[in-house]
N, C-alpha and C positions, 0 to 999 in steps of 0.2 A: 253399755252393759258393764256392770261392775265386776271386779275380779271375784268377789264372793259369790255372785250370781253365776258366773261361768263355772266356778268350782262346783257349785251345787248341781248344775246341769250335768257336768261331767260325772259326778258321783252317781247321779240318778241313772244315766245311761250305762255306767259300769255295773250297777246293781241289776239292771234289766238284762244285760249280757250274761252275767253270772247265773241268774235264774234261768235264762234260756238254755245255757249250756248244761245246767243241772238236769233239766227236764227233757231236753232233746239231745242227749249226749250222742256223739258219733259212735257208730257200732264198733266195738272192740271187745275182744275176748278177755275175760278175767281168769278163767280156768280152761285148760286144755288137757286132753289125754297126752301122756308122755311115756315113752318106752318103745321097746322093739318087739315086733311080731305080736304074739298074744299076751306078752308080759307088759301091759301098760296100765296106768291108773291116772286118775284125775290129779292135776297139779295146779297150784296157784301160779300164775305167770309172773306176778310182781309181788314183792314184799312190802309194797306201799311206799308212799312218799315220792313217787315218780309220776311224771306226766306222759311216759312212754305208752303208746298204744300197741297192743299185742294182737296177733292173729294165730289161729291154730293151723298147723300143717300136718299133712299126711303124705309121706313119700313111699311109693311102692316100687320095688325093684324086682323085675321078673327075668327069668332065665339066668344065664351065667353060672358061676360056681356056687354062689350062696345067695339065693333070693331072700328078700327081707322086706318088712314094712316098718317104717320109722315114724313115730308120732311125736310132736313137740310143740312148744310155744315159740314164737319168734316175734321180733319187732315187725311192725306192719311194713316198714320200708325195706325189709330184708327178704330175699328169696330163699328157697331151699338151697343150702350150701353143702353140708357134709354128705347127705344122702346120695346126690348125683355122682360125686367123685368116687365114693366107695363102690357104688353100683357099676360105674364104668370100669373101674379097676378090676372088678370081678368078672367082667365080660357080659354083664346084663344090660337091660334097658329099663328106664324108670320114668315115672311121672309123679308130679307133685300137685297136690290140691291144697287150697287154702280156704279158710272160712273164718267168720268174725263173731260167731256166737259161742257161748260157753260149751265146752266139751263136744264140739261139732265134728271133731276129727276121728270118730270111731271107726 
């Protein structure tokens, strides 16, 4: 097999892969609700030019001195970070839910 033929096959497979990824993209959120308690609005997770995948998060803190709900975008590989610490500090208990569709954290 010639070098030119190998390169042609590689380019063909690469093109098929790009088309596949375009049409069958892995689930990731592009927009999430962001804010605290009832003061939240839709926010674009990325400003573009990045391959980072985002998820929407909703953290609910109950009990304690100051119960709250926190909504935000986060990288898919990150858990809820700030909410649990604040909730624990105020004496409450909380739970975090994550979802991958646009504005799914209402």
